[in-house]
C-alpha positions in Angstrom: 86.8 101.6 100.6 84.5 103.2 103.3 83.0 106.8 102.5 84.1 109.7 104.7 82.2 110.6 107.8 80.6 113.9 108.6 81.7 115.6 112.1 78.6 114.2 113.7 78.7 110.8 112.2 82.4 110.6 113.5 81.3 111.8 117.0 78.6 109.1 117.1 80.8 106.4 115.7 83.3 106.9 118.4 80.8 107.1 121.1 79.6 103.7 119.9 83.1 102.3 120.1 83.8 103.5 123.4 80.4 102.7 125.0 80.4 99.0 123.8 84.2 98.6 125.0 83.3 100.2 128.5 79.9 98.7 129.0 79.8 95.5 126.7 76.5 96.8 125.2 75.3 99.4 122.9 73.8 102.8 123.9 70.1 103.4 123.2 69.1 106.1 120.6 68.2 108.4 123.5 72.0 107.7 125.2 73.4 108.8 121.9 71.4 112.0 121.5 72.3 112.8 125.2 75.9 112.3 124.5 76.3 113.9 121.3 73.8 116.7 121.9 71.4 115.8 119.1 68.0 117.2 119.8 65.8 114.5 118.4 65.6 110.8 118.3 64.8 111.1 114.5 68.2 112.6 113.9 70.1 110.2 115.8 68.4 107.5 113.7 69.3 109.4 110.6 73.0 109.4 111.6 72.8 105.6 112.2 71.1 104.9 108.9 74.0 107.0 107.3 76.6 105.1 109.2 74.8 101.7 108.1 74.9 103.1 104.3 78.7 103.8 104.6 79.4 100.3 106.1 80.5 101.1 109.6 77.8 99.5 111.5 75.0 97.1 110.8 71.4 97.7 112.6 69.1 94.9 113.7 65.4 95.8 112.9 63.1 96.1 116.1 66.0 96.3 118.6 66.5 99.7 120.6 70.3 98.7 120.9 70.5 96.7 117.9 73.6 98.2 116.4 76.6 96.1 115.5 79.9 97.7 114.8 81.6 96.1 111.7 85.1 94.5 112.4 85.3 95.7 115.9 86.0 93.5 119.1 88.4 95.9 120.9 88.9 98.2 124.1 88.5 101.8 124.5 90.4 103.8 122.3 90.8 101.5 119.3 89.2 101.6 115.8 88.6 98.6 113.4 90.5 99.2 110.2 89.5 97.4 107.1 92.2 95.0 105.6 91.5 95.1 101.9 92.4 93.0 98.8 92.9 94.5 95.4 91.8 93.2 92.0 92.9 94.0 88.6 90.7 96.6 86.9 89.2 97.9 90.3 90.1 101.2 91.6 88.1 100.4 94.9 89.6 97.6 97.0 87.4 94.9 98.8 87.3 94.5 102.6 88.5 91.0 103.6 88.7 91.5 107.3 89.4 94.0 110.1 92.4 94.8 112.3 91.7 96.8 115.6 94.4 99.6 116.0 94.9 102.4 118.5 92.9 105.3 117.2 95.8 107.7 117.6 97.7 105.8 114.9 94.9 106.2 112.4 94.7 109.7 110.8 91.2 109.3 109.3 88.3 107.0 109.5 88.6 106.2 105.8 92.0 104.7 106.4 92.3 100.9 105.4 95.0 98.5 105.4 96.9 96.5 102.6 99.1 93.3 103.1 102.7 94.0 101.6 103.5 91.2 99.6 107.2 91.7 98.9 110.5 93.0 100.1 111.2 95.3 97.3 110.3 98.6 99.1 112.5 98.2 102.2 113.9 101.6 101.8 110.5 103.1 102.3 110.2 101.1 105.6 108.0 98.1 104.3 108.8 94.5 104.0 106.9 91.3 103.2 104.3 90.5 105.9 103.7 94.1 106.9 100.4 95.9 106.5 100.6 99.2 104.7 98.3 101.9 106.1 96.6 103.9 103.6 95.1 107.2 103.7 92.8 107.4 100.6 91.7 111.0 100.9 95.1 112.6 101.3 96.5 114.0 98.1 100.2 113.1 97.8 103.1 115.4 97.3 105.8 114.6 94.5 108.4 112.2 96.3 105.8 111.1 98.9 105.3 107.3 99.4 102.0 106.0 98.2 100.2 102.7 97.8 99.5 101.9 94.0 97.6 99.0 92.6 99.1 97.7 89.3 97.1 95.0 88.0 96.2 92.7 90.9 98.9 93.7 93.3 99.4 96.6 95.4 103.0 98.1 95.8 104.6 100.9 98.0 106.6 103.5 96.1 107.4 107.2 95.9 105.4 108.9 93.0 106.3 111.9 90.8 103.8 113.2 88.3 104.8 114.0 84.8 101.6 115.4 82.9 99.4 112.3 82.4 102.1 109.8 83.4 103.4 108.8 86.9 106.7 107.6 87.9 107.0 105.2 90.9 110.4 104.8 92.5 111.9 102.9 95.4 115.6 102.4 96.1 116.7 98.9 95.3 113.6 98.1 93.6 115.0 98.1 90.1 114.1 100.6 87.3 111.4 103.3 87.8 107.9 102.3 86.8 106.2 104.6 84.4 102.4 104.5 84.1 100.0 106.2 81.8 96.4 106.4 81.1 96.4 103.2 79.0 97.8 101.2 82.1 95.6 99.3 84.5 96.7 101.0 87.9 95.1 103.2 90.6 96.7 105.3 93.4 95.1 103.9 96.4 96.4 106.7 98.7 99.2 108.0 100.8 101.2 105.6 103.0 100.1 106.7 106.7 102.0 104.2 108.4 103.3 100.6 108.5 101.9 98.0 110.9 104.4 95.0 111.5 103.1 92.0 113.2 105.4 90.3 115.8 108.0 88.0 114.1 108.5 84.4 115.1 111.7 82.6 115.9 112.6 79.0 115.0 110.6 77.8 118.0 107.5 79.5 117.1 107.9 82.3 119.9 107.4 85.9 119.0 
């Protein structure tokens, strides 16, 4: 899970995305400073260093335009969203790949995608083969769909809190699941959307 961006980091990151898409090369430090109204080249360098620490970019030492956008190979207006895998005992998912999405579909730069592996939450709009878009910094309200890791799998459910216990429900998914402090689970975030790849017919056509 990538760390949240400050307002200026978000501005610089979006400029890097759009400049690369329009020009096929990265802007210089001075270009970034002029566009984002950052007074000194050192301040721009500090922002780039922070973006690198937060794993949004990689920098190549000794090159004035040596910035690589992690996971990005798309046109203007899109943003690379990490596709993650979950593991038992770990609350923080690990990035496995990236999927470029229209920026208007992604409510926060910290969002990530989790593959949906079962059909047991169709009532919440997900089915096997989908990608659940997770907003990790939004706090859910009772009854709102969330993505929860239980052991080594992630599921989509509505959640209700009862003291230290959470109750997970989805119509048609069997009995509610009750989880307490002793259980190996983590609420990954609020379900912010569902990405459904095109389905293929018998002849392989989408």
